[in-house]
C-alpha positions in Angstrom: -9.6 -138.5 33.8 -6.7 -135.9 34.1 -6.6 -133.3 36.7 -4.1 -130.5 36.9 -3.1 -128.6 40.0 -1.2 -125.3 40.0 0.2 -123.7 43.1 3.2 -122.3 44.8 5.8 -123.5 47.3 3.8 -122.0 50.1 1.0 -124.6 49.6 1.1 -127.6 51.9 0.8 -130.0 49.0 3.9 -128.7 47.3 6.2 -131.3 48.7 4.0 -134.2 47.6 2.9 -132.8 44.3 4.2 -134.3 41.0 6.0 -132.3 38.4 5.5 -132.7 34.7 9.1 -134.1 34.2 8.8 -136.7 36.8 7.2 -139.1 34.4 10.5 -139.6 32.7 12.0 -141.1 35.9 11.6 -144.7 36.9 9.1 -145.8 39.6 12.0 -146.7 42.0 13.6 -143.3 41.5 10.6 -141.1 41.9 10.7 -141.1 45.8 14.3 -139.8 45.6 13.7 -136.7 43.5 11.3 -134.8 45.7 12.3 -131.7 47.7 13.2 -132.2 51.3 14.2 -130.2 54.4 16.7 -132.0 56.6 17.3 -131.2 60.3 20.7 -132.4 61.4 20.9 -134.4 64.6 21.7 -132.7 67.8 25.3 -133.4 68.8 26.6 -134.0 72.3 30.1 -134.2 73.7 30.3 -137.6 75.4 32.9 -137.6 78.1 34.1 -140.8 79.8 36.6 -140.6 82.7 38.2 -144.0 83.4 39.2 -144.0 87.1 40.2 -147.4 88.2 39.7 -151.1 87.8 39.5 -154.0 90.3 39.3 -157.7 89.8 39.9 -160.9 91.7 42.5 -163.6 90.7 43.8 -161.6 87.8 47.1 -163.5 87.7 49.0 -166.1 89.7 52.2 -165.1 91.5 53.8 -161.7 91.0 53.8 -161.8 87.2 53.4 -158.4 85.6 50.1 -158.0 83.7 49.5 -155.3 81.1 46.0 -154.0 81.1 44.1 -151.2 79.3 40.5 -150.1 78.7 39.0 -149.7 75.2 35.9 -147.6 74.7 33.8 -147.8 71.6 30.9 -145.5 70.6 29.6 -146.4 67.1 32.6 -146.0 64.7 34.7 -144.2 67.3 37.4 -146.3 69.1 39.7 -145.0 71.8 41.8 -146.7 74.5 43.6 -145.7 77.6 47.3 -146.0 78.2 48.7 -149.4 79.1 49.4 -150.0 82.8 51.8 -152.8 83.8 51.5 -154.0 87.4 51.6 -157.3 89.2 48.5 -156.4 91.3 44.8 -156.6 90.5 44.2 -152.9 91.0 44.8 -150.6 88.1 44.4 -146.8 88.1 44.2 -144.8 84.9 42.6 -141.5 85.7 42.2 -140.7 82.0 39.4 -139.0 80.2 38.2 -140.0 76.7 35.9 -137.7 74.6 33.5 -138.8 71.9 30.7 -137.4 69.7 27.1 -138.7 70.2 24.0 -137.7 68.3 20.3 -137.8 69.1 18.4 -140.0 68.9 21.1 -142.3 70.4 21.5 -145.5 68.4 24.8 -146.9 69.7 25.7 -147.7 73.3 28.8 -147.0 75.2 30.9 -150.2 75.0 33.6 -150.6 77.6 36.1 -153.4 77.4 39.1 -154.2 79.6 42.0 -156.0 77.9 44.9 -157.7 79.6 47.8 -160.0 78.6 50.9 -161.5 80.0 53.1 -161.4 76.9 53.5 -158.6 74.3 50.7 -159.5 71.9 47.0 -158.9 71.3 45.3 -158.7 74.7 42.3 -160.8 75.8 39.0 -159.3 76.9 38.6 -160.0 80.6 35.6 -157.9 81.2 33.1 -155.8 79.2 29.8 -153.9 79.5 27.5 -151.7 77.5 25.9 -148.5 78.8 22.9 -147.1 77.0 23.5 -143.5 76.2 19.9 -142.6 77.2 20.9 -143.3 80.8 24.0 -141.0 80.8 23.5 -137.8 82.7 23.2 -134.6 80.5 24.6 -131.4 81.8 26.8 -128.4 81.0 30.3 -128.1 82.5 31.9 -131.4 81.8 33.2 -133.8 84.5 34.4 -131.0 86.8 31.0 -130.2 88.1 30.8 -132.8 90.9 29.5 -135.9 89.2 29.5 -139.0 91.3 31.6 -141.9 90.3 29.9 -145.2 89.6 31.1 -148.8 89.9 30.0 -151.1 87.2 30.2 -154.9 87.3 31.8 -156.2 84.1 30.6 -159.3 82.3 33.4 -161.9 82.0 33.3 -163.5 78.6 33.7 -167.3 78.4 37.3 -168.6 78.2 38.7 -165.3 79.5 42.2 -166.5 80.2 45.7 -166.0 79.0 49.1 -167.8 79.4 52.7 -166.8 78.8 53.7 -170.3 77.8 55.8 -170.8 80.9 53.1 -172.1 83.2 51.8 -168.8 84.5 48.1 -168.4 83.7 45.8 -165.4 83.8 42.3 -166.1 85.1 39.5 -163.8 86.1 36.7 -164.6 88.5 35.0 -161.1 89.0 35.9 -157.6 88.0 34.4 -154.1 88.1 35.4 -150.7 86.8 35.0 -147.2 88.3 34.2 -144.4 85.8 32.4 -141.2 85.3 30.3 -140.3 82.3 28.3 -137.4 81.1 26.8 -135.9 77.9 28.1 -132.3 77.8 25.9 -129.9 75.9 27.8 -126.7 76.5 29.9 -126.9 73.3 28.6 -125.6 70.1 27.8 -128.2 67.4 30.4 -127.4 64.8 29.8 -129.2 61.5 32.5 -129.3 58.9 36.0 -128.1 58.4 37.7 -124.8 58.2 35.8 -121.6 59.0 32.5 -122.8 57.6 31.7 -125.0 60.6 29.9 -122.6 62.9 26.6 -123.3 64.6 26.3 -121.5 68.0 23.2 -123.2 69.2 23.9 -125.6 72.0 22.7 -129.1 72.5 21.6 -128.6 76.1 18.0 -127.3 76.2 18.5 -125.5 79.6 21.3 -123.3 78.3 20.8 -119.8 77.0 21.2 -119.8 73.2 22.1 -116.6 71.4 19.1 -114.4 70.3 17.9 -114.3 66.8 19.3 -111.3 64.9 17.6 -111.7 61.6 16.0 -113.8 58.9 17.9 -115.0 55.8 15.8 -115.9 52.7 17.2 -117.8 49.8 15.5 -118.2 46.4 17.1 -120.9 44.2 16.0 -119.7 40.7 17.8 -122.0 38.3 21.0 -122.7 36.4 22.3 -122.2 32.9 24.9 -123.9 30.8 25.4 -127.1 32.8 27.3 -129.9 31.0 25.7 -133.3 30.5 27.3 -136.3 32.1 28.1 -139.6 30.4 26.3 -142.6 31.9 27.3 -146.2 32.1 25.3 -147.0 29.0 27.0 -144.3 26.9 24.1 -141.9 27.1 24.6 -138.2 28.0 22.1 -136.7 30.4 21.9 -134.5 33.5 19.5 -134.6 36.4 20.5 -131.6 38.6 19.3 -130.7 42.1 20.6 -128.2 44.7 21.5 -128.6 48.3 21.8 -125.6 50.7 23.2 -125.8 54.2 23.2 -123.3 57.0 23.6 -124.4 60.6 21.5 -127.5 61.4 19.0 -126.9 58.6 19.7 -128.4 55.2 17.4 -128.1 52.2 17.3 -130.1 49.0 15.4 -128.9 45.9 13.5 -131.2 43.6 15.4 -133.0 40.8 14.9 -131.7 37.3 14.9 -134.6 35.0 17.3 -134.5 32.0 17.7 -130.7 31.8 20.9 -128.7 31.4 19.1 -125.4 32.0 17.0 -126.2 35.0 14.5 -123.9 36.7 13.9 -124.6 40.4 12.1 -121.5 41.6 12.1 -122.7 45.3 12.4 -120.5 48.4 13.7 -121.3 51.9 14.5 -119.3 55.0 16.7 -119.6 58.1 16.9 -117.9 61.4 20.2 -116.1 61.8 22.0 -116.1 65.2 25.3 -114.7 63.9 26.0 -112.8 60.7 29.7 -113.9 60.6 28.5 -117.2 59.1 28.4 -118.7 55.6 25.6 -120.2 53.6 26.7 -122.9 51.1 24.8 -124.0 48.1 25.9 -127.0 46.0 24.7 -128.3 42.7 24.7 -132.0 42.0 23.7 -134.6 39.5 21.2 -137.2 40.8 22.8 -140.5 39.7 20.0 -142.5 41.3 17.6 -141.5 38.5 19.1 -143.7 35.8 21.3 -146.1 37.9 18.9 -147.0 40.7 18.2 -150.4 39.2 21.8 -151.5 39.2 22.4 -150.3 42.8 25.6 -148.4 41.8 25.1 -144.7 41.7 27.1 -141.7 42.6 26.0 -138.1 42.8 28.5 -136.0 40.8 29.3 -132.5 42.2 28.9 -129.7 39.6 29.8 -126.7 41.7 29.4 -124.8 44.9 28.6 -121.2 46.0 29.3 -119.6 49.3 27.6 -116.5 50.6 28.8 -114.7 53.7 25.9 -113.2 55.5 27.9 -110.2 56.9 28.5 -109.1 53.3 24.8 -108.6 52.7 23.1 -105.2 53.2 20.0 -105.7 55.4 16.8 -105.4 53.5 18.3 -105.5 50.1 17.5 -108.2 47.6 20.5 -109.6 45.7 19.6 -111.4 42.4 22.8 -112.6 40.7 24.3 -115.4 38.7 27.2 -117.1 40.4 29.7 -119.1 38.2 30.1 -122.7 39.1 33.8 -123.2 39.3 35.3 -126.6 40.1 38.9 -127.6 40.4 39.8 -130.9 38.7 43.1 -132.7 38.1 43.0 -131.2 34.6 42.6 -127.7 35.9 39.8 -125.3 36.8 36.6 -125.5 34.8 33.4 -123.4 34.7 30.4 -125.7 34.6 27.7 -123.1 34.2 26.1 -120.5 36.4 23.7 -120.8 39.3 21.1 -118.0 39.7 20.1 -117.1 43.3 18.1 -114.5 45.0 19.0 -113.7 48.6 17.9 -111.3 51.2 18.9 -110.7 54.8 16.4 -108.9 57.1 17.4 -107.6 60.5 14.8 -108.3 63.2 16.5 -106.4 66.1 19.2 -103.7 65.8 19.9 -104.1 69.6 20.5 -107.9 69.2 22.8 -107.2 66.2 25.0 -104.8 68.1 25.0 -107.2 71.0 26.1 -110.0 68.7 29.2 -108.1 67.7 30.1 -107.6 71.4 29.4 -111.2 72.4 31.9 -114.1 72.3 32.3 -115.9 69.1 31.8 -119.3 70.7 29.7 -120.6 73.6 31.0 -120.0 77.1 32.3 -123.5 77.6 34.8 -123.1 74.8 36.6 -120.5 77.0 36.0 -121.9 80.5 37.0 -125.4 79.7 38.5 -125.3 76.1 39.1 -128.5 74.1 42.6 -129.0 72.8 43.2 -128.4 69.1 44.1 -132.1 68.6 40.9 -133.2 70.3 38.8 -130.9 68.2 40.4 -132.2 65.0 39.8 -135.7 66.1 36.1 -135.0 66.8 35.4 -133.3 63.4 35.5 -136.4 61.3 33.3 -138.6 63.5 30.7 -135.8 63.6 30.7 -135.7 59.8 30.4 -139.5 59.6 27.4 -139.4 62.0 25.7 -136.7 59.9 26.4 -138.5 56.7 25.0 -141.7 58.0 21.8 -140.0 59.3 21.2 -138.1 56.0 21.8 -141.2 53.9 18.9 -143.0 55.7 16.4 -140.2 55.3 13.8 -140.1 52.5 14.9 -139.0 50.1 18.5 -139.9 51.0 21.3 -137.5 50.6 24.3 -139.2 49.1 27.7 -139.5 50.9 29.4 -137.7 48.0 27.1 -134.7 48.4 27.5 -134.4 52.1 31.3 -134.7 52.0 31.4 -132.1 49.2 29.3 -129.7 51.2 31.5 -130.2 54.3 34.8 -129.7 52.5 36.2 -132.9 53.9 39.4 -132.7 51.9 40.1 -129.0 52.7 42.7 -129.9 55.3 44.8 -132.1 52.9 48.2 -130.9 51.9 48.3 -128.8 48.8 51.2 -126.8 47.5 48.8 -124.5 45.7 46.9 -123.7 49.0 50.2 -123.0 50.7 51.1 -120.4 48.1 47.6 -118.9 48.4 48.0 -118.5 52.1 51.4 -117.0 51.7 50.0 -114.5 49.2 47.2 -113.7 51.7 49.8 -113.0 54.4 51.8 -110.8 52.1 48.6 -108.9 51.1 47.9 -108.2 54.8 51.4 -107.0 55.4 51.4 -104.9 52.2 50.3 -101.8 54.2 53.5 -102.0 56.3 55.6 -102.6 53.3 54.1 -99.5 51.6 54.8 -97.4 54.7 58.4 -98.7 54.8 59.0 -98.0 51.2 57.7 -94.4 51.6 59.9 -93.9 54.7 62.9 -95.2 52.8 62.0 -92.9 49.9 62.1 -89.9 52.2 65.3 -90.9 53.9 67.1 -91.6 50.5 66.5 -88.0 49.4 65.4 -89.1 45.9 63.0 -86.1 45.9 64.7 -83.4 48.0 61.5 -81.3 48.2 59.6 -84.2 49.8 62.3 -84.8 52.3 62.7 -81.2 53.2 58.9 -81.0 53.7 59.1 -84.1 55.9 61.4 -82.4 58.4 59.0 -79.6 59.5 56.1 -82.0 59.5 58.1 -84.2 61.8 59.0 -81.3 64.1 55.4 -80.1 64.1 54.1 -83.6 65.1 56.8 -83.7 67.8 55.7 -80.3 69.2 52.0 -81.2 69.2 52.3 -85.0 69.9 48.9 -85.0 71.7 47.3 -84.7 68.3 49.0 -87.7 66.7 46.6 -90.4 67.7 43.4 -88.3 67.0 44.8 -87.4 63.6 45.5 -91.0 62.8 42.0 -92.1 63.8 40.5 -89.3 61.8 42.5 -90.4 58.8 41.3 -93.9 59.2 37.7 -92.6 59.4 38.1 -90.6 56.2 39.6 -93.6 54.4 36.6 -95.6 55.5 34.1 -93.0 54.2 36.1 -92.8 50.9 36.0 -96.6 50.4 32.2 -96.6 50.8 31.9 -95.5 47.2 33.9 -98.6 46.1 31.9 -101.1 48.2 31.0 -104.4 46.4 27.6 -104.4 44.7 27.2 -108.2 45.0 28.3 -110.8 47.5 31.8 -112.2 46.8 32.3 -115.6 45.2 35.1 -117.9 44.2 38.1 -116.0 42.6 40.3 -117.9 40.2 43.2 -115.5 40.5 43.2 -115.4 44.3 43.1 -119.2 44.4 45.9 -119.5 41.8 43.8 -122.0 39.9 44.8 -120.6 36.5 48.6 -120.7 37.1 49.0 -123.9 39.1 51.3 -126.7 37.7 49.5 -129.9 36.6 51.7 -132.0 38.9 50.7 -129.9 41.9 47.0 -130.5 41.0 47.6 -134.2 40.7 49.2 -134.2 44.1 46.3 -132.2 45.5 43.8 -134.7 44.3 45.8 -137.8 45.3 44.1 -140.2 47.7 45.1 -140.7 51.3 47.1 -142.9 51.5 48.7 -142.2 48.1 47.8 -144.3 45.0 50.6 -142.9 42.8 53.7 -144.7 41.6 56.8 -144.9 43.9 58.9 -142.8 41.6 56.3 -140.0 41.5 55.9 -140.1 45.3 59.7 -140.0 45.8 59.9 -136.9 43.5 57.2 -135.2 45.5 58.7 -136.1 48.8 62.1 -134.7 47.7 60.3 -131.5 46.6 58.5 -131.3 50.0 61.9 -131.8 51.7 63.4 -128.9 49.8 60.5 -126.6 50.8 60.7 -127.8 54.4 64.4 -127.1 54.3 63.9 -123.5 53.3 61.3 -123.1 56.0 63.6 -124.7 58.5 66.4 -122.2 57.5 64.0 -119.3 58.0 63.0 -120.6 61.4 66.6 -121.0 62.4 67.3 -117.4 61.4 64.4 -116.1 63.5 65.6 -118.2 66.4 69.1 -116.8 66.0 67.8 -113.2 66.1 66.0 -113.8 69.3 68.9 -115.6 70.9 71.2 -112.7 70.1 68.8 -110.3 71.9 68.4 -112.6 75.0 72.2 -113.1 75.3 72.7 -109.4 76.0 72.2 -110.0 79.8 73.3 -113.6 80.2 77.1 -113.0 80.2 77.6 -115.6 77.4 79.9 -113.0 75.9 81.3 -111.2 78.9 82.7 -108.3 76.9 79.5 -107.7 75.0 77.4 -107.9 78.1 79.7 -105.4 79.9 79.5 -103.0 77.0 75.7 -103.3 76.9 75.4 -102.8 80.7 77.5 -99.6 80.6 75.5 -98.4 77.6 72.2 -98.9 79.4 73.5 -97.1 82.5 74.6 -94.1 80.5 71.3 -93.9 78.6 69.4 -94.1 81.9 71.4 -91.2 83.4 71.0 -89.2 80.1 67.2 -89.8 80.0 66.9 -88.4 83.6 68.2 -85.0 82.6 67.4 -84.7 78.9 63.8 -84.1 77.6 62.5 -87.0 75.5 61.4 -84.6 72.7 65.0 -83.5 72.1 66.1 -87.1 71.9 63.3 -88.0 69.4 64.2 -84.9 67.3 67.9 -85.9 67.2 67.0 -89.5 66.2 64.6 -88.3 63.5 67.1 -85.8 62.1 69.8 -88.5 62.1 67.6 -91.0 60.3 66.6 -88.5 57.6 70.1 -87.1 57.1 71.5 -86.6 53.6 73.0 -89.5 51.8 76.4 -87.7 51.7 76.5 -88.1 55.4 75.9 -91.9 55.3 78.5 -94.4 56.1 79.5 -97.0 53.5 80.0 -99.6 56.2 77.3 -101.0 58.6 76.6 -99.0 61.8 78.0 -99.7 65.2 74.7 -101.2 66.4 74.5 -103.6 63.5 78.1 -104.7 63.9 77.6 -105.2 67.7 74.4 -107.2 67.1 75.9 -109.5 64.6 78.7 -110.4 67.0 76.4 -111.5 69.8 76.4 -115.2 70.6 73.8 -117.7 69.6 73.1 -121.4 70.2 73.9 -122.7 66.7 77.3 -123.9 67.9 75.5 -126.2 70.5 73.4 -128.0 67.9 74.3 -131.4 66.5 
C-alpha cells in the first residue's frame, strides 16, 4: 500500500515527513538530512577570584617554593602568576574569567602546583566544583560575595625534591576563592560586527523589548557546481543554514540536485535592527561518505542581510550571488533566492531602541578588557560547535566555523587595503572640501573667487545663520538622496573587497594555516614584505609624533628663543583681541587667505618656518 501526504511547513508533521528524493540516501544518512531548528546554549561569564592558599609542612627549612594555581573549565586553561616565598601562605588576589554554557557539563577544576627547582611543578592539591552550585548573579565579584575556603585533595606521592636533600611535602592544604556566574554580559557569538545578541543569560535581568518580527523564506538556488567525491563521482547535496542570535535553522537536504528548491520559511523576534542575518549554503558530505566515517561539509557561499536596511512591511524577493574567495581567486558558485520581510511591532520600542545603549549595562559599568573579550570569543565558539555537533541532525564543525567567520581576524594584506580604502572613502568629503577651497584660493576661475568674497563677508555679518543653513543643507541632501535609495538589501561586492585585483601570492598568504605550512623561502619573502610595510607605517607614526612634539615644545623651554618668541606673540595677540572685534580679525584672515596669486610668497611663510624649527625628541632616540 502506498499513501501520499501533501502539506506545508506549518503542519506539525512537516519535520518528520519524508521527501521524495530521500529514497536516494542511505539508511544511515536519512536522519541527518531532515530540517532542524537549533537553540544555542545560554552562555555565562564564569569569574573565579583566587585569593590565598594555606598549607601545612609545605617545605622544610627556609627554602623558596614557587607555587601557582591552575584553573580548568572544559577546554579552557588559565593559571595565576607564580609566587615564590619560603612560607606556607601564598596570596594571589587574581581574577580569572571563563565561558560556561548551560546545561553545565564540565566542572571547575582547581589545582595548586608547586616546585623547588625550575621545572614542571607537582600538584599538591586539587578539587572540582560543580558549576550548578556556583552562585548566579549580575554585577560580577564586586557585589559583596562571600569568600569560601575549600579543602583540597592531596594526590598520592605529592612531594618534590631539589636534589640537595630538601624535600617538599604536604600534609593538608586549603584555598580561599570567590566564584560566580555573571549573567549581565550579552552573549556575543562570533567575530567582527556580526556577533551581537543583546539578550542576557540572567533571567532576572530586563532584556530589551521586541521591536519587530523578521521572516525569512528560503526559496532555492540555481547554478550550483557539483562536487567531486572520493569515488570520482560528481554530485551535490545542498542544504542551507541561517543564523540570527541564539536561533539557528537548517533546511532539509536536497539529494543530488544542482538547482534545489527548499521553499521553507522561518521567523525571528528582533530586539535590535542594527544586526545581521547570515545564510550559508553547504554540501552535505554525510550523504555519500557516512559509511566511511570521513565526511566534510563543503561551503558553497554565504549571504548577509542587515535588518536596518529593510523597509518595514515590504517583501524583498531577490537572488543573491554566492561569492566565495579561494586561493585561485573569487568565484561565483550560483545564486541563492530568498524572500525576506521585516515587520515592526511597536514604533515606540523602535525609537527607544535607537536611544538605548548598544550593549547591556554591565558592558559599561564593569567593562571587560579588549584582550579578555578576544580570549573569550574562541572558547565560546568551541562550546557552540561542540553542542551543535551532538544534536540530531548534527551540524558539522566546518559549517559552524564558516558561519562564525572564525578566520576573519587573520592577517590579510587584501583586507588591510580594503580598510584603507574605506578610511579614504570616509575622508573623501573633507578632501573634496579642501580641493574646492584650494580652487577658490588659487584664482583658477576669477569669477568664482570674486563671488566667494562677498559670500564670505555676508556669512561673517550674519554668522548666527551659519549653523542653521548648514543643517538645512544636510536635510535637503538627505531628501535628495531618497530618490537614489537602494531597492534591495546590499550583498557582497567584489570591487569593494578588491577580490578581482588581488595578487595570487596575497591570496595564498590569506589562506595559509596558522601556524604557517608554507616553505621557509616563501615565509621569509612574506616576512620581508611585511617588514617593509611596517617600516612605512612606523615612519608615518614617527612623523605624527614629531608634529605633536613640536607643538608641545612651545611652552616647555626646550628651545628658549622659540619659547620666548611664542610667549611674546601670545601676549600681543591677547592684548589685540581685547580691543579688536573678532569679526574684523576673521575678515582680515579670510581676505589674506584668498588673496591673488601675484601676492603670494615663493618661499614658506613665517609660521611654517618657525614650526619646522621647533625641537622634537628624535635626537633622544637610539
